[in-house]
N, CA, C and O of each residue as an XYZ file, in Angstrom:
744
protein
N    -152.423    -33.977     45.205
C    -152.094    -34.596     43.773
C    -152.486    -35.863     43.505
O    -152.399    -36.835     44.256
N    -153.012    -35.807     42.177
C    -153.574    -37.102     41.749
C    -152.684    -37.792     41.241
O    -151.647    -37.255     40.851
N    -152.913    -39.318     41.116
C    -151.911    -40.310     40.424
C    -151.677    -39.817     39.182
O    -150.555    -40.216     38.868
N    -152.298    -38.938     38.008
C    -151.552    -38.718     36.915
C    -150.527    -37.785     37.280
O    -149.384    -37.920     36.843
N    -150.877    -36.763     38.115
C    -149.865    -35.730     37.999
C    -148.556    -36.630     39.049
O    -147.410    -36.449     38.636
N    -148.664    -37.368     40.078
C    -147.797    -38.404     40.461
C    -147.005    -39.020     39.602
O    -145.801    -39.128     39.835
N    -147.510    -39.456     38.613
C    -147.181    -40.406     37.728
C    -146.425    -39.253     36.969
O    -145.316    -39.326     37.498
N    -146.375    -38.554     36.340
C    -146.094    -37.099     35.249
C    -144.634    -36.474     36.106
O    -143.590    -36.205     35.512
N    -144.824    -36.327     37.537
C    -143.718    -35.882     38.115
C    -142.848    -36.790     38.411
O    -141.702    -36.371     38.579
N    -143.078    -38.234     38.563
C    -142.320    -39.237     38.576
C    -141.424    -39.462     37.407
O    -140.319    -39.991     37.525
N    -141.919    -39.051     36.283
C    -141.709    -39.711     35.100
C    -140.405    -38.001     34.485
O    -139.505    -37.995     33.644
N    -140.774    -37.198     35.115
C    -139.749    -36.045     34.686
C    -138.516    -36.177     34.637
O    -137.872    -36.334     33.600
N    -138.001    -36.118     35.931
C    -136.662    -36.583     36.319
C    -135.904    -37.494     35.420
O    -134.915    -37.204     34.747
N    -136.547    -38.697     35.513
C    -136.188    -39.995     34.692
C    -135.836    -39.496     33.182
O    -134.725    -39.722     32.703
N    -137.009    -38.697     32.352
C    -136.533    -38.402     31.151
C    -135.736    -37.288     30.949
O    -135.539    -36.942     29.784
N    -135.151    -36.550     32.016
C    -134.437    -35.607     32.105
C    -132.584    -36.083     31.755
O    -131.587    -35.733     31.125
N    -133.187    -37.261     32.839
C    -131.620    -37.921     33.025
C    -131.418    -39.133     31.325
O    -130.344    -39.213     30.729
N    -132.271    -39.647     31.033
C    -132.395    -40.787     30.155
C    -133.172    -40.588     28.641
O    -132.987    -41.289     27.646
N    -133.911    -39.657     28.745
C    -134.639    -39.262     27.626
C    -135.957    -40.241     27.670
O    -136.286    -40.916     28.646
N    -136.760    -40.167     26.192
C    -137.993    -40.804     26.204
C    -137.594    -42.571     26.565
O    -138.134    -43.293     27.403
N    -136.688    -42.843     25.790
C    -136.338    -44.334     26.024
C    -135.818    -44.864     27.348
O    -135.286    -45.974     27.367
N    -135.942    -44.115     28.504
C    -135.458    -44.320     29.568
C    -136.669    -44.489     30.859
O    -136.758    -44.841     32.035
N    -137.657    -43.868     29.502
C    -138.894    -44.151     30.525
C    -139.516    -45.441     30.337
O    -139.711    -45.886     29.206
N    -139.926    -46.237     31.678
C    -140.532    -47.349     32.034
C    -142.104    -47.603     32.759
O    -142.208    -47.224     33.925
N    -143.042    -48.088     32.254
C    -144.217    -48.170     33.091
C    -143.811    -49.017     34.227
O    -144.217    -48.567     35.298
N    -143.254    -49.910     34.299
C    -142.933    -50.442     35.506
C    -142.367    -49.801     36.580
O    -142.890    -49.802     37.695
N    -141.219    -49.194     36.288
C    -140.211    -48.273     37.269
C    -141.163    -47.119     37.896
O    -141.102    -46.718     39.058
N    -142.061    -46.665     36.885
C    -142.590    -45.754     36.983
C    -143.820    -46.085     38.311
O    -144.132    -45.325     39.228
N    -144.269    -47.274     38.061
C    -145.534    -47.717     38.641
C    -144.773    -48.099     40.316
O    -145.527    -48.244     41.279
N    -143.676    -48.193     40.437
C    -142.869    -48.989     41.722
C    -142.641    -47.550     42.171
O    -142.879    -47.397     43.369
N    -142.176    -46.274     41.419
C    -141.943    -45.361     42.063
C    -142.872    -44.455     42.785
O    -142.683    -43.698     43.737
N    -144.045    -44.763     42.002
C    -145.620    -44.128     42.319
C    -145.990    -44.838     43.665
O    -146.353    -44.237     44.676
N    -145.862    -46.068     43.558
C    -146.478    -47.169     44.867
C    -147.858    -47.476     44.149
O    -148.930    -47.470     44.755
N    -147.696    -47.796     42.537
C    -148.909    -48.530     42.075
C    -148.769    -49.516     41.233
O    -147.641    -50.002     41.149
N    -149.797    -50.042     40.438
C    -149.291    -51.309     39.718
C    -149.095    -50.576     38.482
O    -149.588    -49.462     38.307
N    -148.256    -51.286     37.467
C    -148.025    -50.563     36.119
C    -149.588    -50.410     35.289
O    -149.669    -49.505     34.459
N    -150.715    -51.232     35.508
C    -152.302    -50.983     35.138
C    -152.418    -49.670     35.373
O    -152.556    -48.901     34.421
N    -152.382    -49.235     36.608
C    -152.910    -47.754     36.983
C    -151.809    -46.917     35.824
O    -152.335    -46.026     35.157
N    -150.742    -47.121     35.661
C    -149.968    -46.221     34.769
C    -150.690    -46.147     33.209
O    -150.991    -45.147     32.556
N    -150.814    -47.296     32.944
C    -151.461    -47.575     31.593
C    -153.028    -46.867     31.702
O    -153.410    -46.344     30.655
N    -153.753    -46.818     32.607
C    -154.866    -46.221     32.985
C    -154.717    -44.852     32.375
O    -155.135    -44.583     31.248
N    -154.237    -44.185     32.993
C    -153.211    -42.635     32.662
C    -153.009    -42.743     31.634
O    -153.450    -41.734     31.084
N    -152.432    -43.609     30.696
C    -151.395    -43.017     29.817
C    -151.398    -44.309     29.128
O    -150.467    -45.098     29.293
N    -152.652    -44.636     28.165
C    -152.291    -45.866     27.649
C    -151.284    -46.287     26.829
O    -151.231    -47.509     26.692
N    -150.370    -45.560     26.170
C    -149.087    -45.896     25.557
C    -147.812    -45.067     26.252
O    -148.082    -44.301     27.177
N    -146.814    -45.173     25.939
C    -145.745    -44.333     26.278
C    -145.804    -43.210     25.315
O    -145.231    -42.144     25.540
N    -146.453    -43.426     24.307
C    -146.401    -42.025     23.747
C    -146.816    -41.039     24.118
O    -146.327    -39.919     23.973
N    -148.370    -41.527     24.968
C    -149.383    -40.505     25.181
C    -148.731    -39.973     26.363
O    -148.714    -38.750     26.499
N    -147.995    -40.987     27.554
C    -147.180    -40.584     28.683
C    -146.059    -39.430     28.110
O    -146.141    -38.306     28.605
N    -145.043    -39.681     27.105
C    -144.195    -38.698     26.387
C    -144.668    -37.213     26.142
O    -144.090    -36.203     26.543
N    -145.785    -37.275     25.434
C    -146.878    -36.196     25.179
C    -147.135    -35.585     26.283
O    -146.655    -34.469     26.478
N    -147.833    -36.116     27.092
C    -148.082    -35.344     28.063
C    -147.089    -34.803     28.979
O    -147.307    -33.751     29.580
N    -145.905    -35.526     29.133
C    -145.031    -34.951     29.814
C    -144.061    -33.597     29.155
O    -143.601    -32.608     29.727
N    -144.014    -33.879     28.238
C    -143.498    -33.127     27.193
C    -144.290    -31.679     26.759
O    -143.896    -30.580     26.371
N    -145.605    -32.276     27.035
C    -146.547    -30.988     26.952
C    -146.298    -30.066     28.252
O    -145.746    -28.967     28.203
N    -146.792    -30.681     29.430
C    -146.782    -30.322     30.378
C    -145.309    -29.136     30.780
O    -145.423    -28.074     31.392
N    -143.885    -29.783     30.170
C    -142.901    -28.980     30.482
C    -142.929    -27.828     29.529
O    -142.278    -26.803     29.731
N    -143.588    -27.991     28.632
C    -143.732    -27.139     27.263
C    -144.443    -25.653     27.682
O    -144.111    -24.506     27.380
N    -145.588    -26.180     28.527
C    -146.524    -25.430     29.250
C    -145.589    -24.555     30.180
O    -145.465    -23.360     29.911
N    -145.192    -24.882     30.828
C    -144.561    -24.612     32.320
C    -143.123    -23.669     31.944
O    -142.695    -22.733     32.619
N    -142.612    -24.141     30.841
C    -141.543    -23.284     30.545
C    -141.742    -21.847     29.996
O    -141.045    -20.842     30.139
N    -143.360    -22.130     29.061
C    -143.803    -21.113     28.232
C    -144.345    -19.965     29.590
O    -143.996    -18.786     29.629
N    -145.142    -20.553     30.506
C    -145.354    -19.700     31.569
C    -144.148    -18.853     32.290
O    -144.129    -17.655     32.575
N    -143.092    -19.918     32.504
C    -142.024    -19.152     33.517
C    -141.394    -18.107     32.231
O    -141.215    -16.927     32.534
N    -141.129    -18.472     31.083
C    -140.499    -17.167     30.314
C    -141.376    -15.938     30.090
O    -140.946    -14.786     30.028
N    -142.488    -16.260     29.989
C    -143.536    -15.127     29.881
C    -143.704    -14.611     31.258
O    -144.455    -13.643     31.378
N    -143.235    -15.005     32.133
C    -143.466    -14.410     33.586
C    -142.456    -13.281     33.577
O    -142.697    -12.135     33.955
N    -141.313    -13.718     33.110
C    -140.247    -12.878     33.009
C    -140.462    -11.422     32.589
O    -139.918    -10.482     33.169
N    -141.447    -11.266     31.347
C    -141.453    -10.225     30.696
C    -142.596     -9.536     31.179
O    -142.653     -8.307     31.198
N    -143.641    -10.386     31.627
C    -144.834    -10.167     32.324
C    -144.143     -8.829     33.576
O    -144.401     -7.626     33.626
N    -143.292     -9.607     34.381
C    -142.814     -8.829     35.799
C    -142.184     -7.591     35.083
O    -141.592     -6.877     35.892
N    -142.149     -7.216     34.026
C    -141.185     -6.028     33.601
C    -139.554     -6.451     33.568
O    -138.703     -5.561     33.559
N    -139.298     -7.425     33.557
C    -137.543     -7.367     33.332
C    -137.115     -6.867     32.400
O    -137.806     -6.847     31.382
N    -135.879     -6.311     32.411
C    -135.471     -5.715     31.031
C    -134.806     -6.850     30.571
O    -134.483     -7.790     31.296
N    -134.505     -6.740     28.829
C    -134.085     -7.594     28.131
C    -132.707     -8.707     28.503
O    -132.550     -9.922     28.386
N    -131.920     -7.660     28.962
C    -130.784     -8.325     29.637
C    -131.081     -9.322     30.928
O    -130.472    -10.341     31.253
N    -131.982     -8.822     31.422
C    -132.338     -9.747     32.780
C    -133.321    -10.968     32.156
O    -132.821    -12.061     32.419
N    -134.463    -11.071     31.471
C    -134.624    -12.011     30.805
C    -133.613    -12.911     30.237
O    -133.541    -13.992     30.821
N    -132.667    -12.710     29.064
C    -131.564    -13.523     28.760
C    -130.779    -14.050     29.858
O    -130.064    -15.038     29.693
N    -130.861    -13.506     30.866
C    -129.944    -13.842     31.962
C    -130.572    -14.914     32.550
O    -130.000    -15.972     32.811
N    -131.944    -14.632     32.808
C    -133.050    -15.810     33.391
C    -132.988    -17.226     32.406
O    -132.908    -18.410     32.734
N    -133.061    -16.581     31.075
C    -133.167    -18.119     30.084
C    -132.095    -18.985     30.339
O    -132.109    -20.212     30.426
N    -130.854    -17.936     30.484
C    -129.662    -18.946     30.854
C    -129.572    -19.865     31.907
O    -129.031    -20.969     31.972
N    -130.187    -19.218     32.699
C    -129.949    -19.736     34.370
C    -131.079    -21.066     34.495
O    -131.097    -21.892     35.408
N    -131.907    -21.016     33.426
C    -133.253    -22.003     33.623
C    -132.422    -23.428     33.287
O    -132.424    -24.461     33.957
N    -131.740    -23.158     32.082
C    -130.894    -24.358     31.426
C    -129.570    -24.871     32.313
O    -129.168    -26.030     32.213
N    -129.043    -24.059     33.041
C    -128.376    -24.459     34.108
C    -128.869    -24.720     35.241
O    -128.069    -25.249     36.012
N    -129.924    -24.542     35.644
C    -130.469    -25.661     37.133
C    -131.036    -26.677     36.692
O    -131.683    -27.323     37.517
N    -130.997    -27.156     35.307
C    -131.480    -28.407     35.052
C    -130.249    -29.269     34.972
O    -130.540    -30.460     35.079
N    -128.970    -29.038     34.817
C    -127.583    -29.127     35.264
C    -127.284    -29.226     36.830
O    -126.557    -30.097     37.305
N    -127.854    -28.346     37.497
C    -127.555    -28.115     38.766
C    -128.494    -29.632     39.619
O    -128.271    -30.104     40.734
N    -129.154    -29.907     38.968
C    -130.221    -30.816     39.455
C    -129.907    -32.098     39.196
O    -130.753    -32.629     38.477
N    -128.784    -32.982     39.585
C    -128.216    -34.043     39.283
C    -127.784    -34.133     37.905
O    -127.843    -35.273     37.444
N    -127.292    -33.072     36.996
C    -126.377    -33.215     35.654
C    -127.261    -33.702     34.515
O    -126.903    -34.373     33.546
N    -129.010    -33.051     34.923
C    -129.880    -33.259     34.184
C    -130.012    -32.217     33.046
O    -129.364    -31.173     32.965
N    -131.125    -32.745     32.022
C    -131.049    -32.010     30.924
C    -132.428    -31.421     30.581
O    -133.457    -32.073     30.761
N    -132.422    -29.948     29.993
C    -133.935    -29.776     29.318
C    -134.567    -31.125     28.950
O    -134.082    -31.961     28.188
N    -135.641    -31.194     29.567
C    -136.402    -32.407     29.163
C    -136.729    -32.652     27.190
O    -136.518    -33.629     26.471
N    -137.268    -31.372     26.902
C    -137.410    -31.350     25.257
C    -136.287    -31.356     25.117
O    -136.193    -32.461     24.584
N    -135.071    -30.910     25.179
C    -133.682    -30.941     24.349
C    -133.089    -32.412     24.570
O    -132.326    -32.715     23.652
N    -133.228    -33.347     25.486
C    -132.897    -34.419     25.627
C    -133.909    -35.326     24.913
O    -133.436    -36.376     24.477
N    -135.049    -35.134     24.742
C    -135.954    -35.764     23.765
C    -135.622    -35.549     22.195
O    -135.869    -36.363     21.305
N    -135.085    -34.440     22.060
C    -135.026    -33.900     20.578
C    -133.721    -34.892     20.329
O    -133.780    -35.332     19.181
N    -132.752    -35.300     20.931
C    -131.842    -36.081     20.528
C    -132.424    -37.416     20.227
O    -131.681    -38.263     19.731
N    -133.807    -37.732     20.497
C    -134.094    -39.263     20.119
C    -135.255    -38.841     19.150
O    -136.196    -39.588     18.883
N    -135.099    -37.564     18.646
C    -136.217    -37.531     17.851
C    -136.863    -38.680     16.615
O    -138.038    -39.023     16.489
N    -135.984    -39.002     16.007
C    -136.264    -39.959     14.995
C    -137.309    -41.073     15.897
O    -138.485    -41.238     15.575
N    -136.710    -41.732     16.973
C    -137.656    -42.487     17.535
C    -138.886    -42.287     18.355
O    -139.663    -43.136     18.790
N    -138.905    -40.900     18.483
C    -140.620    -40.809     19.107
C    -141.868    -40.368     17.980
O    -141.897    -39.928     16.831
N    -142.836    -40.750     18.996
C    -144.071    -41.128     18.366
C    -144.592    -39.743     17.808
O    -144.206    -38.811     18.513
N    -145.260    -39.414     16.878
C    -145.822    -38.136     16.237
C    -146.058    -36.975     17.441
O    -145.611    -35.828     17.416
N    -146.796    -37.521     18.390
C    -147.183    -36.597     19.489
C    -146.216    -36.154     20.284
O    -146.259    -34.965     20.597
N    -145.228    -36.914     20.745
C    -143.991    -36.360     21.524
C    -143.715    -35.321     20.460
O    -144.075    -34.149     20.570
N    -142.985    -35.866     19.311
C    -142.382    -34.936     18.311
C    -142.966    -33.474     18.492
O    -142.406    -32.447     18.876
N    -144.142    -33.687     18.131
C    -144.850    -32.405     17.997
C    -144.539    -31.332     19.301
O    -144.150    -30.180     19.111
N    -144.779    -31.911     20.638
C    -144.593    -31.088     21.871
C    -142.645    -30.673     21.852
O    -142.375    -29.601     22.395
N    -141.789    -31.243     21.439
C    -140.941    -31.433     21.238
C    -140.323    -30.113     20.040
O    -139.281    -29.485     20.230
N    -140.970    -29.977     19.198
C    -140.808    -29.396     18.226
C    -141.464    -28.014     18.839
O    -140.760    -27.005     18.885
N    -142.884    -27.986     19.330
C    -143.245    -26.839     19.830
C    -142.704    -26.155     21.019
O    -142.806    -24.930     20.963
N    -142.224    -26.576     21.949
C    -141.070    -26.483     22.782
C    -139.887    -25.447     22.118
O    -139.688    -24.345     22.628
N    -139.198    -25.872     21.041
C    -138.183    -25.219     20.282
C    -138.829    -24.349     19.473
O    -138.092    -23.390     19.247
N    -139.841    -24.259     18.956
C    -140.359    -23.104     18.459
C    -140.892    -21.921     19.507
O    -140.846    -20.715     19.263
N    -141.361    -22.475     20.618
C    -141.916    -21.167     21.913
C    -140.551    -20.747     22.115
O    -140.416    -19.526     22.032
N    -139.382    -21.472     22.383
C    -138.502    -20.640     22.953
C    -137.755    -19.402     22.368
O    -137.443    -18.305     22.833
N    -137.562    -20.135     20.928
C    -137.002    -19.034     19.733
C    -138.200    -17.956     19.829
O    -137.802    -16.817     20.073
N    -139.381    -18.085     19.705
C    -140.475    -17.153     19.686
C    -140.357    -16.147     20.765
O    -140.603    -14.951     20.609
N    -139.972    -16.692     21.857
C    -139.810    -15.818     22.899
C    -138.593    -15.039     22.999
O    -138.553    -13.908     23.485
N    -137.602    -15.670     22.529
C    -136.276    -14.780     22.671
C    -136.479    -13.905     21.518
O    -136.000    -12.790     21.726
N    -137.076    -14.047     20.273
C    -137.099    -13.226     19.436
C    -138.104    -11.975     19.756
O    -138.087    -11.006     18.997
N    -138.894    -12.001     20.779
C    -139.510    -10.930     21.319
C    -138.883    -10.143     22.334
O    -139.149     -8.987     22.660
N    -137.749    -11.159     22.932
C    -136.572    -10.172     23.949
C    -135.716     -9.320     23.188
O    -135.378     -8.206     23.589
N    -135.250     -9.961     21.775
C    -134.366     -9.651     21.069
C    -134.696     -8.274     20.334
O    -133.894     -7.355     20.175
N    -136.171     -8.306     19.871
C    -137.007     -7.380     19.571
C    -137.164     -5.936     20.575
O    -137.178     -4.760     20.213
N    -137.266     -6.483     21.872
C    -137.109     -5.124     22.582
C    -135.931     -4.378     22.836
O    -135.897     -3.216     23.241
N    -134.932     -5.139     22.564
C    -133.403     -4.774     22.683
C    -132.980     -3.715     21.321
O    -132.265     -2.713     21.337
N    -133.619     -4.274     20.316
C    -133.352     -3.453     18.768
C    -134.420     -3.193     18.249
O    -134.575     -3.805     17.192
N    -135.557     -2.296     18.636
C    -137.103     -2.375     17.880
C    -136.952     -2.390     16.418
O    -137.729     -3.009     15.691
N    -135.868     -1.653     15.952
C    -135.659     -1.668     14.441
C    -135.327     -2.686     13.921
O    -135.942     -2.768     12.858
N    -134.823     -3.353     14.035
C    -133.887     -4.578     13.597
C    -134.856     -5.591     12.945
O    -135.812     -6.113     13.519
N    -134.454     -5.805     11.595
C    -135.668     -6.786     10.845
C    -136.192     -8.225     11.439
O    -135.372     -9.026     11.888
N    -137.374     -8.469     11.422
C    -137.594     -9.834     11.522
C    -136.860    -10.802     11.792
O    -136.511    -11.447     12.781
N    -136.631    -10.764     10.303
C    -135.537    -12.493      9.682
C    -134.128    -12.545     10.660
O    -133.627    -13.516     11.227
N    -133.727    -11.232     10.632
C    -132.508    -11.061     11.572
C    -132.788    -11.453     13.165
O    -131.941    -12.001     13.871
N    -134.044    -11.099     13.584
C    -134.151    -11.044     14.969
C    -134.439    -12.430     14.764
O    -133.594    -12.891     15.531
N    -134.898    -13.218     14.387
C    -135.486    -14.806     14.260
C    -134.198    -15.516     14.312
O    -133.801    -16.143     15.294
N    -133.544    -15.377     13.152
C    -131.997    -15.818     13.177
C    -131.408    -15.856     14.454
O    -131.116    -16.955     14.926
N    -131.160    -14.685     15.170
C    -130.338    -14.504     16.583
C    -131.194    -15.356     17.391
O    -130.522    -15.985     18.208
N    -132.258    -15.564     17.443
C    -133.147    -16.119     18.743
C    -133.048    -17.639     18.377
O    -132.844    -18.333     19.373
N    -133.142    -18.337     17.189
C    -132.673    -19.656     16.982
C    -131.163    -19.699     17.469
O    -130.882    -20.457     18.397
N    -130.141    -18.886     16.859
C    -128.808    -19.244     17.307
C    -128.453    -19.393     18.549
O    -127.599    -20.212     18.887
N    -129.298    -18.330     19.666
C    -129.058    -18.669     20.774
C    -129.673    -19.604     21.344
O    -129.136    -20.071     22.348
N    -130.841    -20.111     20.941
C    -131.863    -21.082     21.734
C    -130.590    -22.381     21.584
O    -130.015    -22.985     22.489
N    -130.425    -22.521     19.977
C    -129.404    -23.898     19.823
C    -127.920    -23.673     20.527
O    -127.258    -24.689     20.738
N    -127.441    -22.552     20.852
C    -126.232    -22.629     21.512
C    -126.437    -22.620     22.963
O    -125.652    -23.402     23.499
N    -127.195    -22.028     23.784
C    -127.313    -22.602     24.829
C    -127.792    -24.057     25.227
O    -127.336    -24.607     26.229
N    -128.658    -24.615     24.469
C    -128.894    -25.835     24.697
C    -127.595    -26.720     24.245
O    -127.361    -27.818     24.751
N    -126.679    -26.050     23.116
C    -125.883    -27.098     23.098
C    -125.104    -26.851     24.558
O    -125.027    -27.863     25.255
N    -124.681    -25.969     24.953
C    -123.866    -25.690     26.180
C    -124.405    -26.559     27.132
O    -123.641    -27.270     27.785
N    -125.526    -26.599     27.289
C    -125.759    -27.826     28.312
C    -125.742    -28.964     28.039
O    -125.734    -29.812     28.932
N    -125.733    -29.262     26.853
C    -125.469    -30.626     26.529
C    -123.935    -30.839     26.477
O    -123.569    -31.999     26.662
N    -123.068    -29.991     26.276
C    -121.571    -30.346     26.471
C    -121.189    -30.403     27.786
O    -120.357    -31.141     28.314
N    -121.970    -29.439     28.324
C    -121.476    -29.344     30.228
C    -121.830    -30.675     30.538
O    -120.931    -31.414     30.941
N    -123.136    -31.173     30.408
C    -123.604    -32.400     31.130
C    -122.443    -33.800     30.581
O    -122.036    -34.643     31.381
N    -122.077    -33.790     29.142
C    -121.324    -34.686     29.192
C    -119.840    -34.456     29.831
O    -119.048    -35.392     29.720
N    -119.515    -33.539     30.341
C    -118.345    -33.191     31.255
C    -118.602    -33.423     32.675
O    -117.702    -33.660     33.481
N    -120.157    -33.332     33.045
C    -120.345    -33.246     34.378
C    -119.773    -32.117     34.889
O    -118.992    -32.188     35.837
N    -120.154    -30.790     34.224
C    -119.277    -29.665     34.850
C    -120.220    -28.392     34.578
O    -120.633    -27.945     33.507
N    -120.412    -27.981     35.815
C    -121.593    -26.353     35.595
C    -120.425    -25.484     35.347
O    -120.621    -24.518     34.610
N    -119.146    -25.677     35.875
C    -118.015    -24.522     35.404
C    -117.840    -24.302     33.844
O    -117.662    -23.191     33.346
N    -117.915    -25.578     33.075
C    -117.581    -25.607     31.766
C    -118.970    -24.907     31.088
O    -119.019    -24.291     30.023
N    -119.969    -25.160     31.930
C    -121.404    -24.456     31.000
C    -121.549    -22.796     31.150
O    -122.152    -22.064     30.365
N    -120.848    -22.398     32.349
C    -120.906    -21.169     32.889
C    -119.465    -20.285     31.740
O    -119.477    -19.093     31.431
N    -118.510    -21.194     31.376
C    -117.443    -20.543     30.495
C    -117.832    -20.554     29.319
O    -117.291    -19.805     28.506
N    -118.793    -21.349     28.969
C    -119.092    -21.434     27.325
C    -120.389    -20.396     27.167
O    -120.566    -19.919     26.046
N    -121.170    -20.080     28.085
C    -121.928    -19.502     28.388
C    -121.307    -17.712     28.369
O    -121.872    -16.933     27.602
N    -120.323    -17.281     29.123
C    -119.422    -16.263     29.173
C    -118.857    -15.864     27.580
O    -118.747    -14.840     26.906
N    -118.551    -17.461     27.411
C    -118.327    -16.944     25.889
C    -118.734    -16.449     24.675
O    -118.146    -15.834     23.785
N    -120.331    -17.005     24.876
C    -121.140    -16.328     23.920
C    -121.566    -14.869     24.432
O    -121.964    -14.016     23.637
N    -121.472    -14.667     25.629
C    -121.883    -13.087     26.065
C    -120.740    -12.180     25.082
O    -120.992    -11.379     24.181
N    -119.517    -12.592     25.573
C    -118.310    -11.894     24.971
C    -118.244    -11.771     23.478
O    -117.570    -10.872     22.974
N    -118.994    -12.736     22.655
C    -119.079    -12.797     21.130
C    -120.027    -12.040     20.891
O    -120.073    -11.462     19.806
N    -120.892    -11.885     21.734
C    -121.838    -10.738     21.258
C    -123.165    -11.692     20.942
O    -124.260    -11.165     20.743
N    -122.999    -13.037     20.914
C    -124.258    -13.666     20.672
C    -125.865    -13.971     21.546
O    -126.963    -14.408     21.202
N    -125.203    -13.417     22.939
C    -125.908    -13.250     24.077
C    -125.658    -11.480     24.381
O    -124.603    -10.971     24.759
N    -126.833    -10.838     24.119
C    -126.659     -9.774     24.667
C    -126.558     -9.419     26.067
O    -127.249    -10.159     26.766
N    -126.074     -8.740     26.554
C    -126.545     -8.107     28.117
C    -125.021     -8.768     28.761
O    -124.741     -8.628     29.952
């Protein structure tokens, strides 16, 4: 792993726990075993670091989600894995979805980071729309898109509420409620 990748790897759990504003070049340099100038070499500004971090997270998430469909999983299994991915962040020291926690800081983000955070949400909603369309191919596109947006917002919200209480069990109860209400099919 090169130093740039090491810096991004060290920054990810920090951002998932403390957001964009929790990122410190000095702390990252210490974690990676380099001088702050080395972090600045790879990421001249904090915005560059945040955009690279959110962009990588976005790409990894898109590949993960697309992999579910490529593997031929049925739509209900895809949705179950989607929900499980958000749960996994909580399992890892009560962390948040990286772009979700950054979205909470949206007004304070540089434009390049905002673009990645918004793109992440758009990617999630589009993927959920593809999955929902598989469940009901005749459903109008607008209804599918609204449902996809509602699922994304609901799952991200469940993660936030559960994190605030430090409770995986609460996340599971909320998701179960979404399933029983029909918001999350399957």
